[in-house]
Structure formats: structure tokens, C-alpha cells
N, C-alpha and C positions, 0 to 999 in steps of 0.2 A: 501363669503368667498372664494370658491373654485376659483373662478375668480382672487381673490387678489393673494391667495397663487400661483396660476399658472402664474400669471404675476410677481410676487416675485422674481419666480425661474428663469426667463428669464432675469429680469431687475435690480434685488434688490430692494433696499426702494427707486424705483425715486418716483416722483410725483403721477403718476399711482396707485401705490400701498400703497403709506402712508397717514395716517388719520387725522384728528384733529387738533390740534396747530402745529404740525412737519408740515404737508400738507400745511399749511396757512405760515408757514415760506417759505418752500420751494417755493409755487406759487409767494410769494412778491419778492423772489429774481429772479428767473427764468425769471419774467416778465421783469428785466432789459436786458435781451437778445433780446426783441423784441420791442425795440424803432423804430421810422420810420428811423432813420439813418442807424441802424443795418438791418430793413426790405431793405432798398435800396439797401444795400450790399448783403443781401441773392438773391433778385430777379436778380441783374447783374450777380451772379453765376449761377442762373438757366439759364440765357439767354446765357451766354458763352459756357457752357456745352450742350446745346441743339443746339446751331449753331456748336459747334465741331462734336457732332453727326451726324447732317445732313451733314455735309460735307464728312463725310464717306460711307454715304449712297448710293449705286448704283444708277444712271438715269434709269433703268429699272429693271425689276426682283421682286422677293418676298422678303419678310423680316420675319422673326419670332417676331412680335410686343411686345408680353409679355417680351421676352428677352432683348430687345432692350431698352423697357421702364423700367425694372428693372436694366440694368444697367446705363441707365442715372439716375434715380432716388438714386441709391446707391452712384455716382458720385458727383451729387449737394449736398446730405446729406453731405457727408464726408468733401467737399469744403466749405461749409456755417458753418460748425459744427466746423471743424478742420483747414481750410485753408490746407487740405490734398489732395494731387491729388492722386486718387487711379487708379492704372490700371495693365494690365497684369496677372499675378498669383495671386497676393494679391488679385486684385478685384474679381477674382471669388472663392477665400478661403473666403474671407467677405460674398459675397453674397450667397453663401453655408450657412456658419455658422446662417446667417440671417434667411433664410428659413428654417433650421432645429430646431431652437428656436422658430419662429413662429407657424411651424406644433406643436410642442411639447404641447403649449398653447392650440390649438384647440383638440389634441389629449387628453389632461388631463380633460378638460370642459367636453368632451363626455364620458369620462371612467365612468362606475357605479362605479369601486372602482380605486383611485388614485394608481399608482404604484412609489413607492419613488425613487427618483434619483439615490441613490447609489446601486440600483440592478445591477447585473452585466450580463445585456442582451443589444443586439444591439444597440436598441433604446435610451437607457439611455447613453451607451456609447457614442454614436452620439450627443447627446445633452450637455453631460461634456466636448466634445472634442470642441464643437462649440463654448459655451461659455467660453472655455480656448481662445481660438483663438482669438475673440474680445476682453476678458478682456485685454490680454496682449497687444495687438496692442494699445488700447487706454491706459492702464497705461503708457506705453513708450512716448506716444505722451503728456499725461497730463505732465509728469514728464519734458520732455523737453521743454513744453511751461513755467512751474513754474521757470526754470533754468533761461530762455531768458527774462522774465517779459516783454514781448511784446504783446500789444494788437492789434492783427490784424483784429478786424472787425469782427470775427467769434462768434460763442456762446461759445466755450471754452474759450475765452478772457473775455466774458460777464461773464460767471458762475466761474471762478477764482476771477473775481474784486468784483463781488456782495457782498453787505452787506446786512444784515436784520437790516435797518435803523428804520423800525416801531417796531421792537421787541429788541433783546437782543444785536444788534450790531456786531454779530459775522458773518464769511464766512463759506463759506462749506469748509470739509476737502476734500483730495483726494478719497477717498471712495464714497463721496455724490456725488461728480462730475463725477464719473465713473458711479455710478448708474443714473444718469439723463441723461448722454450722452448715455447709453445704452436705456435708456427709448426714447430717442427723437431719436436715430438710428431705433428701430422697430417701432414706430410710424408713422415715417416720410417716411421710405424705403418700407415698403411692402404695406401699404396702399395707399401711391401715385402710385405706380408702377401699382396695380388692378388698381385704376379708372383712369388713363391716358389710360390701355390697354383697357378696357370697352368703355370708352370714342370713341376711333378711332374704336372700332368695331361697335358701335350704330353709328358714322358718316356714315361709310360703308354703314350702313343698310339703311341712308334716306341722299340722296345725296343734296336733296333740302336743306336741313340744313347744311351739311356741305359747298354748295356754299355760302350759307348766312352768315356764321363765316367766310368763307375764305373772303368774300367781305368786312366785317366790319373791320377786320383783316389789309386787304390792304388799306382801307379809312382813318383808324386812324394811322397806321405807317409810312405809305407814304414810302415804299421799308428801313426804318430804321429799327434798334433792337429795340426791346420793351425795355421800361422801365418800371420801380414802378410807375410811375406818370401815363403811359397809362392805367393801370389797370381799372381805374373808368370810362375809355370812351369806354371800350371794353364790354359793356352792356350784347349784345348777345351772345359773347364767355364766358361770366361768367355764363348766363345762362346755356349754354351746359355743363359747367363744373359743375356746381350747380345740375343738374337734374341727 
């Protein structure tokens, strides 16, 4: 119950915090955003964002990998979810807000006595501000997409168009779309960034594994950009990621 409460304060009544028939309804509709065609589009976004990042990396020197992976993760989540190119000050604002909300969940789960969000203390003020930053930006994007009526191949388009065809035939309202977008942002951004960071750290500790993974990628990709169809052939790379 405490976990559900902490998550719902961060991302509303999204699929992670919902239960019962409502969860099943949301699960059916959100699945429509993970069709093979849309997954291909998401994969292309990941490759494009990674290529852009690598193009800015220096040939020599050191990098703060955790920060780079956080930036990369946020960029392709925003692009895949909203077809939204995030950069500059806004990228830092979103990243800071997402980090504050993620940390708040951990802190609330660890606390012996949870502190209400309305308390006028610095931590709660930061949390309220972080939620406001993300909600305001996402509401604007959702409203603009509603007006345009264009399916851009992203998750937001899928959520707007999704119908509960196996249930009551209804669609999501803007509040539910917002909650699901916040859920996907937090679930995809923080865990992906952390996973990639630890992956590079462990590969650096095991150069023989790093060389084998690189050799497989070179063999499969043949100096071409990766595509969604290459995924099944990169068996050793997949094992590294899964480990």
C-alpha cells in the first residue's frame, strides 16, 4: 500500500498504481502503443538519439557517463513518447524534476512515518515544483496533439487513439493520458539511464566481454545503423544487457 501511495503521488493513477478492472482496462489500451510498427519507430528514435550523442563525444578524454546516459535516456523517451525534441535548459529542468520525483519515492518508502506532501518543508516544496514542471509541459503537449489530430507514430498518439474495444469502448481522458505519460516517463527514464550506466561500468571491468560484444555488433551491423530487426541477431549483446 505504501508503494502504491508513493508511486501515485509521483505519477497519478497510472497503470503502475491502478488495480482491478481499471488496471485491466488501461493495460488493454496501453498495449495498443506497443504494436510491431510502433516498436520499429521507437527503435529508430533510440538509434538516432544515440548517434547524435556519439557525434558530440570527443575523440579523447573522459566523460561523466551517468550524466550522458541520463541525457540520452530523457531525449529518446521524450522523442518516442511525444515526438518532442528536448534540449537546452528545458532538458535540464525535466531531468532535475524527474530525479526529484524518483528520489521522493525512495525516501517515502524508507521513512518510518511518511510526511504529507502539503507540509511546508524544502523536500516537499521541491517535489511539488518538480511535479508542476512535468505536468505543465505534458498538458501543453497533450492539448496541442488533441487539436492537431495527427498520429505521429509516438506513444502519445497511441494513447489518444486507444479504445477499450474489449470493454466499454471508451477512450482515455486527458487526465488519464497525463498519468500514463508520467508513469512511462519515470519508468523509462530513470531505470534505463541507471541500467546503461552500470552496463558501461561493468564492461569496463571486463574488457574481454566488451571486445566480444563489440565484435558481434560489428559482424551483425556491418557498419550500418542498428534497426529493430537486428535485435534478435545480437544475441550476446542482449545477454550483456539482460545480465
